[in-house]
C-alpha positions in Angstrom: 5.3 17.9 -10.5 7.3 16.2 -7.3 11.0 15.4 -7.4 12.1 12.4 -5.9 14.2 9.2 -4.9 13.4 5.8 -6.5 13.5 3.3 -3.6 11.6 0.0 -5.3 10.4 -1.7 -8.1 7.0 -3.4 -8.1 6.3 -6.5 -10.6 3.3 -6.9 -11.4 2.7 -10.2 -13.6 -1.0 -9.7 -14.0 -2.1 -6.2 -14.6 -4.3 -4.0 -17.0 -3.5 -4.7 -20.9 -2.9 -1.0 -21.5 0.0 -1.2 -19.0 1.7 -4.4 -20.8 5.7 -3.2 -21.0 5.4 -0.9 -18.4 8.0 -0.5 -15.4 6.5 0.6 -12.2 8.9 2.2 -9.5 8.3 3.4 -5.8 9.2 6.8 -5.3 9.9 8.6 -2.2 9.5 12.3 -2.4 11.8 15.0 -1.4 10.6 16.8 1.2 11.8 20.1 0.5 9.5 19.5 -3.2 6.4 17.9 -1.7 3.5 19.2 0.0 3.4 18.2 3.9 -0.2 15.8 2.8 1.9 14.3 -0.1 5.4 13.3 1.3 4.5 9.3 1.5 5.5 6.7 -0.7 3.9 6.3 -4.3 4.1 4.3 -7.3 5.1 5.9 -10.5 5.2 4.2 -14.3 8.9 4.6 -16.1 9.4 4.5 -19.5 13.0 6.8 -19.5 14.7 3.8 -17.5 15.2 5.0 -14.0 16.6 2.7 -11.4 16.6 2.4 -7.7 18.8 5.5 -6.2 18.0 7.9 -9.1 16.7 10.8 -8.1 13.7 11.8 -10.8 10.9 14.0 -11.3 7.5 12.7 -11.4 3.8 14.6 -12.9 0.9 13.2 -11.0 -2.6 13.2 -11.5 -4.6 13.5 -14.8 -1.4 14.8 -17.0 0.2 11.2 -16.2 -2.1 9.6 -17.6 -1.4 10.9 -21.0 2.1 9.6 -21.6 0.8 7.8 -24.5 0.0 9.7 -27.6 -2.6 6.9 -28.8 -4.8 6.7 -25.5 -5.1 7.5 -22.0 -3.7 4.6 -19.2 -5.5 4.1 -16.0 -1.9 5.7 -14.0 -1.7 8.9 -11.7 2.2 9.2 -11.7 4.5 9.2 -14.6 8.4 9.4 -14.4 9.2 12.0 -16.8 13.2 13.2 -16.1 15.8 12.0 -14.3 17.6 14.7 -12.7 21.4 15.5 -13.2 21.3 18.5 -10.2 19.4 20.9 -8.9 20.3 24.1 -8.1 18.2 26.9 -6.3 18.8 30.3 -5.9 18.5 31.2 -2.0 16.8 34.2 -1.0 20.0 36.3 -0.2 20.8 36.0 -3.7 23.5 33.5 -3.4 23.0 29.6 -4.5 
């Protein structure tokens, strides 16, 4: 999973039939939670209502294509949560 910020929307009037009704967002991964090779922006499908400026959790890869229980979708990233807060314990025991 990756934590990132929604920085834009993508509109596509023509797309694969199975993608009709899905919203596409441009995600910028947080450097803290992304590997150095995956820090560039990417597109993710959103079914939970995230918007520009929201910090989100995104699943990438094969697991993203299973957001539909009916069939596998041709996607490689899906928003699975909108982040309310993040709390990370530091190595010295403080937060």
